[in-house]
N, C-alpha and C positions, 0 to 999 in steps of 0.2 A: 504494500500500500504506500501511498505517497503522502508525506507530511512536509510542512515548512519548518526547517531547523534553523534557529538563530543562535549562533555561538558568539557570546560577548566576551570570550576569554582571549586575551592577547589583542590581536588586530581586529578581531570580530568579523563575522560574515553571516550572511543568510542565504539559504539555498533550499530548493525542494529536493528531498532525498527519498529513496525507497527503503522501507523497513518491512520486516516480516510481520504477518498478522500476529496479533496477541503480544506484540512487543510492549514491555513495561517501560516506564520512565527510567527505572534503575538500569535496565538492560541497555537502553539507548545511551545513558550517561557513561556506562562502562565501555561501550563500543566507541563512542566519540571522544571521550576525555579519559583514557585509561590511566594516565599518570596523575590524576587529580582526585581530590576527596569531595564527595557529594556534599558533605556538611559545610564546605567552603563556598557553596553556590546557592543562589536563589534560582530555583527551577520552576518555571511556569508552563502550563498548558492552556492555550487560549486565554492568555493574560491572567490566569488564576493560579495561585500556588498549587502545586501538585504533590501527591504522595508518591513514594518510591514504587508502590505496587499498582499505580494507576496504569491501565491498559490504554495504549494509544489507539485512536480511531483515524480513519482516512480523513485527510484535510486538516488535522490538528496543527496548531502553531505552537512549537515548543521553543522556549528560550532558556538559555543557561547563562547566568550572569554571576561572576565571582563576587563574593562579599568581602573577601580579603585580598589585598593587593600585596604581592611579594615585595619585600624591601621596606614596606611601611611599618612604622612602630605602633 
């Protein structure tokens, strides 16, 4: 299925991507940001905070925004 993925980590980008049916928010995070910790990000689906076990639906808009900036005190 196709979703809009907005990655605000680093330079940031947005793109439509294909994911498997029944993909959860946690699985997408692990796939797209494998070296990061989910607790350091605000993750939203369709502009609403999302739980890790939320199953994505076709056409969802998923954004991942870091809440901690490396090097900041």
